[in-house]
C-alpha positions in Angstrom: 155.7 -248.3 70.3 152.6 -250.6 69.0 151.4 -247.4 66.8 154.9 -247.0 65.3 155.7 -250.4 64.5 152.3 -250.4 62.6 153.1 -247.2 61.1 156.3 -249.0 59.4 154.4 -251.5 58.3 151.5 -250.9 56.3 151.9 -246.8 56.0 150.2 -243.8 57.7 146.9 -243.8 55.5 146.2 -247.5 57.2 146.2 -247.0 61.0 144.2 -245.4 62.8 144.9 -244.1 66.5 142.9 -240.9 67.2 140.3 -241.5 70.3 137.9 -240.4 68.0 138.4 -243.0 64.9 139.3 -245.7 67.9 135.8 -244.9 69.4 133.9 -245.5 66.2 134.8 -249.0 66.5 133.9 -250.1 70.1 130.3 -251.5 69.0 128.9 -253.4 66.3 125.1 -252.9 65.1 124.0 -253.7 69.0 126.9 -253.9 71.6 129.5 -251.5 73.1 132.5 -253.0 74.1 135.3 -250.8 75.0 137.9 -249.2 72.3 140.8 -250.5 70.8 144.5 -249.5 70.8 144.8 -248.9 67.0 142.8 -250.0 63.8 144.3 -251.1 60.8 142.6 -251.2 57.2 144.9 -253.6 55.1 145.1 -253.6 51.6 146.6 -257.2 51.2 147.4 -260.4 53.1 150.7 -259.7 53.7 149.7 -256.4 55.4 147.0 -258.4 57.5 150.2 -261.1 58.0 152.3 -258.4 59.5 149.8 -257.0 61.3 149.0 -260.0 63.1 152.6 -260.2 63.6 153.3 -257.3 65.6 150.5 -258.2 67.6 151.8 -261.4 68.7 155.4 -259.4 69.5 153.1 -257.2 72.1 150.6 -259.5 73.1 147.6 -257.5 71.7 144.5 -259.6 70.8 143.4 -259.1 67.3 139.6 -258.2 66.5 138.4 -258.9 62.5 135.7 -256.9 61.4 133.6 -256.3 58.5 130.9 -253.8 58.6 129.9 -253.8 62.0 126.4 -254.1 61.7 126.8 -257.5 63.5 124.5 -257.7 66.7 126.0 -259.9 69.1 129.1 -257.8 69.3 130.8 -260.7 67.5 133.4 -257.2 66.0 133.5 -255.8 69.5 137.1 -255.7 70.9 136.0 -256.5 74.6 139.8 -256.2 75.9 141.2 -253.4 73.7 144.1 -254.8 71.7 143.8 -254.3 67.5 140.5 -254.6 65.4 141.5 -255.4 61.3 139.0 -253.5 59.3 138.6 -255.0 55.7 136.9 -252.0 54.4 139.5 -251.5 52.0 139.4 -254.8 51.0 136.9 -254.7 49.2 137.4 -256.4 45.4 136.3 -259.5 43.6 140.1 -260.7 42.7 139.0 -263.7 40.4 135.8 -264.5 38.6 135.3 -267.9 37.2 132.1 -267.5 35.1 132.2 -271.2 33.3 132.4 -272.7 36.8 130.1 -270.5 38.6 132.8 -269.4 41.5 134.9 -266.0 42.4 137.4 -265.2 45.0 136.7 -262.2 46.7 138.1 -259.9 49.5 136.2 -260.4 52.8 135.4 -256.5 53.0 133.3 -257.3 49.9 129.8 -256.2 50.4 127.4 -258.8 50.0 124.6 -257.2 47.2 127.6 -255.8 45.4 128.9 -258.9 44.7 125.6 -260.5 43.4 125.8 -256.9 41.7 128.5 -256.9 39.3 128.2 -260.8 38.5 124.3 -259.7 36.9 125.6 -259.4 33.7 126.4 -262.9 33.5 123.2 -263.9 34.9 124.7 -265.0 37.9 123.9 -264.2 41.7 125.2 -264.5 45.4 122.8 -266.5 47.2 123.7 -266.1 51.0 121.1 -262.7 51.7 121.0 -261.3 54.9 118.9 -258.4 55.8 121.9 -256.2 55.8 123.2 -257.4 52.4 123.1 -253.9 51.6 126.2 -253.6 53.9 127.3 -256.2 55.6 130.5 -258.1 54.2 131.4 -261.0 52.4 134.0 -261.6 55.1 131.2 -260.8 57.9 128.5 -263.4 56.4 131.5 -265.8 56.6 132.4 -265.3 60.0 128.9 -265.9 61.5 127.5 -268.3 58.5 124.9 -265.8 57.8 121.6 -267.0 56.3 119.1 -264.9 55.2 115.6 -264.9 53.8 116.3 -267.3 50.7 118.8 -269.7 52.8 115.6 -271.7 53.2 116.4 -273.1 49.4 120.1 -272.1 48.9 121.1 -272.9 52.5 123.1 -270.5 54.6 126.9 -269.0 53.7 128.9 -272.4 54.4 127.2 -274.3 51.5 128.6 -271.3 49.5 132.1 -271.4 50.3 134.7 -273.6 48.6 137.8 -272.5 49.8 139.7 -269.6 52.3 142.7 -267.8 52.4 143.9 -267.7 56.0 146.3 -265.9 58.1 146.6 -267.7 61.3 147.8 -266.6 64.9 151.7 -267.0 63.9 151.1 -264.2 60.6 151.6 -267.2 58.2 149.2 -266.9 55.2 147.4 -270.5 54.1 144.5 -272.0 51.9 141.8 -274.2 52.3 139.9 -275.8 49.6 137.4 -278.7 49.6 139.1 -279.9 46.2 141.7 -281.8 49.1 141.5 -285.3 51.0 141.2 -284.8 55.1 139.2 -282.5 57.5 137.2 -280.3 55.7 138.7 -277.0 57.4 136.9 -274.7 55.1 133.4 -275.7 56.7 135.3 -275.4 60.1 136.3 -271.7 59.8 132.8 -270.6 58.5 131.1 -269.5 61.1 134.1 -269.4 64.0 133.4 -265.6 64.3 137.4 -265.1 64.4 138.6 -267.0 66.6 140.4 -269.3 64.4 142.2 -267.3 62.0 141.4 -264.4 59.7 140.0 -264.5 56.3 142.2 -262.6 53.7 140.2 -264.0 50.8 137.6 -266.6 49.5 136.7 -269.0 46.7 132.4 -268.4 46.8 129.8 -270.6 44.7 127.6 -268.2 42.4 123.9 -269.6 41.1 122.6 -269.1 37.8 119.8 -266.1 37.7 116.5 -268.0 37.4 114.3 -268.3 34.6 111.3 -266.8 36.4 110.2 -266.1 39.9 107.4 -265.5 41.8 106.1 -263.5 45.1 102.7 -264.2 46.2 101.5 -262.7 50.1 99.0 -264.1 52.5 97.4 -263.5 54.8 95.8 -265.1 58.1 93.6 -264.1 61.0 96.5 -265.5 63.4 100.4 -266.0 63.5 98.5 -270.0 64.6 97.3 -270.3 61.2 100.1 -268.7 59.6 102.6 -271.4 60.8 100.3 -274.0 60.3 100.4 -273.0 56.9 104.0 -273.2 57.2 104.4 -276.6 58.1 101.5 -277.5 56.2 103.4 -276.6 53.2 107.0 -278.2 53.6 105.2 -281.7 54.0 103.2 -281.1 50.8 107.1 -281.5 49.2 106.8 -277.8 48.9 110.4 -276.2 49.1 109.4 -273.0 48.2 112.7 -270.1 47.5 111.7 -268.1 50.3 109.1 -268.3 53.2 109.1 -265.1 55.0 106.4 -264.1 58.0 105.6 -261.1 60.1 103.1 -260.4 62.3 100.6 -257.2 62.9 102.8 -255.2 64.5 105.7 -255.7 61.8 103.8 -255.4 59.1 102.2 -251.7 60.1 105.4 -250.4 60.8 106.7 -251.8 57.5 103.4 -250.8 55.0 104.0 -246.6 57.0 108.0 -246.4 55.7 107.6 -247.8 52.3 103.8 -248.6 51.2 104.9 -252.2 49.9 101.0 -253.5 49.5 100.9 -255.8 52.7 97.7 -255.7 54.4 97.6 -254.3 57.5 94.6 -255.5 59.7 95.6 -259.6 59.4 97.4 -260.6 61.6 100.2 -262.9 60.2 101.1 -262.1 56.3 103.5 -264.5 54.4 105.6 -263.8 52.1 106.2 -266.4 49.6 109.2 -266.4 46.6 109.5 -269.4 44.3 112.0 -269.0 41.7 113.0 -271.7 38.9 111.6 -272.7 35.2 108.7 -270.8 34.0 106.5 -274.1 32.8 106.9 -275.0 37.1 105.3 -271.6 38.3 101.9 -271.9 37.8 101.2 -275.7 39.7 103.5 -274.6 42.2 101.1 -271.1 42.8 98.5 -273.7 42.6 99.6 -275.5 45.6 100.5 -273.1 47.8 97.0 -271.0 47.1 94.9 -274.6 48.3 97.0 -275.1 51.1 97.3 -271.4 52.5 93.4 -271.3 52.0 92.9 -275.0 53.4 94.8 -273.1 56.4 92.8 -270.1 56.6 94.2 -267.7 54.8 92.2 -264.3 54.6 93.3 -263.2 51.3 95.9 -264.1 48.8 97.7 -261.7 46.3 100.5 -262.1 43.6 102.7 -260.0 42.6 102.0 -259.1 38.7 105.9 -257.2 38.2 109.0 -256.7 39.1 109.0 -253.6 40.8 105.9 -255.1 43.1 108.5 -258.1 44.0 110.9 -255.5 44.5 108.7 -253.2 47.0 107.7 -256.6 49.0 111.3 -257.2 49.4 112.2 -253.9 50.3 110.1 -253.5 52.8 110.5 -256.9 54.4 114.4 -256.2 54.6 113.7 -252.8 55.5 111.6 -254.5 58.7 114.9 -253.0 61.2 114.7 -249.9 60.2 110.7 -249.3 59.9 110.1 -250.3 63.7 111.6 -247.0 64.2 108.5 -245.0 64.2 107.2 -247.5 67.0 109.4 -247.1 69.6 113.1 -244.8 70.3 115.1 -248.9 70.1 114.4 -252.3 69.8 116.3 -255.4 71.0 116.6 -257.9 68.1 116.8 -261.6 69.4 118.1 -264.6 67.2 116.3 -268.5 67.7 115.4 -271.1 65.9 113.2 -273.6 66.5 111.8 -277.1 64.8 109.0 -275.6 62.3 106.1 -277.4 64.0 106.9 -275.5 67.2 106.6 -272.2 65.5 103.1 -271.6 67.4 104.4 -272.7 71.0 107.6 -270.4 70.0 105.9 -267.1 69.2 103.4 -267.7 72.2 105.9 -268.0 74.5 108.1 -264.6 73.1 104.7 -262.9 73.1 104.1 -264.3 77.1 108.3 -263.2 77.7 107.3 -259.6 76.4 104.2 -259.1 78.1 105.6 -260.0 81.8 107.4 -256.7 81.4 105.1 -255.2 80.1 106.9 -254.9 76.3 105.7 -254.3 72.9 107.3 -257.2 70.8 107.4 -257.6 66.5 108.2 -261.1 65.1 109.3 -261.0 61.3 111.1 -264.2 60.9 112.3 -266.9 58.4 109.5 -269.1 58.8 110.6 -271.7 56.5 113.9 -272.5 58.4 111.9 -272.2 62.1 114.4 -268.6 62.5 113.0 -266.6 64.8 113.7 -262.9 64.6 111.7 -261.4 67.8 111.7 -257.3 67.8 111.5 -256.0 71.1 110.4 -252.1 71.3 111.8 -250.3 74.3 113.6 -246.7 75.1 117.0 -247.1 76.6 116.9 -244.4 78.3 114.7 -246.3 81.2 116.4 -248.6 83.4 113.4 -250.8 84.1 112.5 -251.2 80.0 115.9 -251.8 79.4 116.5 -254.6 82.4 113.3 -255.8 81.3 114.5 -256.1 77.8 117.7 -258.4 79.2 115.0 -260.3 81.0 112.5 -261.2 78.0 115.9 -261.9 75.9 116.8 -264.4 78.3 113.6 -265.9 78.6 113.0 -266.0 74.2 116.2 -268.1 74.6 115.4 -270.6 77.1 112.0 -271.5 75.5 113.7 -271.9 72.0 116.0 -274.8 73.8 113.4 -276.4 75.5 111.3 -276.7 72.3 114.2 -278.3 71.0 116.1 -275.7 69.5 119.1 -273.3 69.5 119.7 -270.1 71.0 121.6 -268.4 66.9 120.3 -269.2 64.0 122.2 -267.0 61.5 123.6 -264.1 64.1 126.3 -265.4 65.3 127.3 -266.2 69.1 129.9 -263.5 69.7 130.0 -262.1 73.2 126.5 -261.6 73.7 125.2 -265.2 73.5 128.3 -267.0 74.8 126.5 -267.3 78.3 123.7 -269.1 76.6 126.2 -271.9 74.8 125.6 -273.7 78.2 122.5 -274.4 77.7 122.7 -276.3 74.8 126.1 -278.2 75.2 127.8 -279.2 78.3 131.0 -278.7 79.8 132.5 -281.9 77.8 131.4 -280.0 74.9 132.7 -276.7 75.2 135.9 -277.9 76.4 136.4 -280.3 73.0 135.6 -276.9 71.4 138.1 -275.0 72.9 140.6 -277.7 72.4 139.7 -276.6 68.5 140.8 -273.0 69.0 143.9 -273.9 70.8 145.5 -275.8 67.9 144.6 -272.9 65.7 144.8 -270.0 68.6 147.1 -271.3 71.0 147.2 -268.0 73.0 143.5 -267.0 72.6 145.1 -263.7 70.5 142.3 -263.7 67.9 138.6 -262.1 69.0 138.8 -263.0 72.6 136.2 -263.5 74.9 133.9 -264.5 71.8 131.8 -267.9 71.7 132.4 -269.3 74.6 131.1 -268.8 78.2 133.3 -267.0 80.2 133.7 -270.5 82.5 135.4 -271.8 79.1 138.5 -270.3 80.3 138.2 -272.0 83.7 141.3 -275.3 84.3 138.4 -277.6 85.0 136.9 -276.7 81.5 140.1 -276.5 79.7 141.4 -279.9 81.5 
């Protein structure tokens, strides 16, 4: 009955219900869930509205999904229900070159937006490592960042307004121009629990006049971390400030031949973008700071192809570690920049306790760590060790004054960790916000909030 209603509403080509089709939507980049009851691929907000109304009638939960590249189970149907895939809603609906903004559908791939507006000397700044495949809707759902968020900020800083379908199937819009509550900011990062984004006005940036990329090698993670703190303390805020350790550098270089040294304890990839006249002073300042903090070498990328190769290596790090292990688990935590050395020592200690190898590649400029724990999922002992190591990394980040997620979201995987940073009262308050938007918890259930947040004493 459910499937026939969906077929009538959006057409046979937009509904998937065969078991082999449904199984594709039971997992994301890491987490395994349940197969949904049906998958719908809408083409418009009207289609989404119709599906929501049918789901409400049948008491079916709804899980919105972009490209499925998430690493925390945010797009996984834990309770079955209907998955709404935005693969077909992938267009630029309006482009305002003079106002440097565009209205896009949620299924538009992140990098495709920048590629399509490059002819107008514009680009979209948020650039997660998955930007070749992740979608704008998914970026909005998790408030994604990326290497360049050090200067440009995360996705929330680039969303100007949203078109949303609420839990009753009604369509409404938000804007930064109106008076009252900033609902746009509230919806960004809500992981599809408050409403379903069907289009978004996003801010575009002017392409910079000049871009420079440098690579500095250090004997240790500690030395590189001290250099990061010194750079920021000196008032230099590069466009990007990335770090990788020896494990990652060796894997990346073997895979991409990008030009990274493989004998250093840590490497900083630094980019600055702006006016040509400012580049020399910036490079001189960076050169002086990194060498004062023990840099072993300093290299300037001399061409666009060399810059592209270095960035391809950095953003391809996750794929490169396939040379080192059957599987990897990528964690996502944030700590204050000054605590980077302590945080990385805690990561290493946690992995060593379970005889696991860990590689570190992360956004050093804002303290967003992405340790990759290497393992073989065919070995139950290693799997158990990975879980314990991941939990230890979360706890150590919180103990150092950080938080349990920088840009990947909370999803299903990290929801129990929310109790480490929020009190019962905090969680109850957030749950009440969700109740206003979605009182029946139909949208993306079992995400963000710990299981206890459904208990009466928390929801009271």
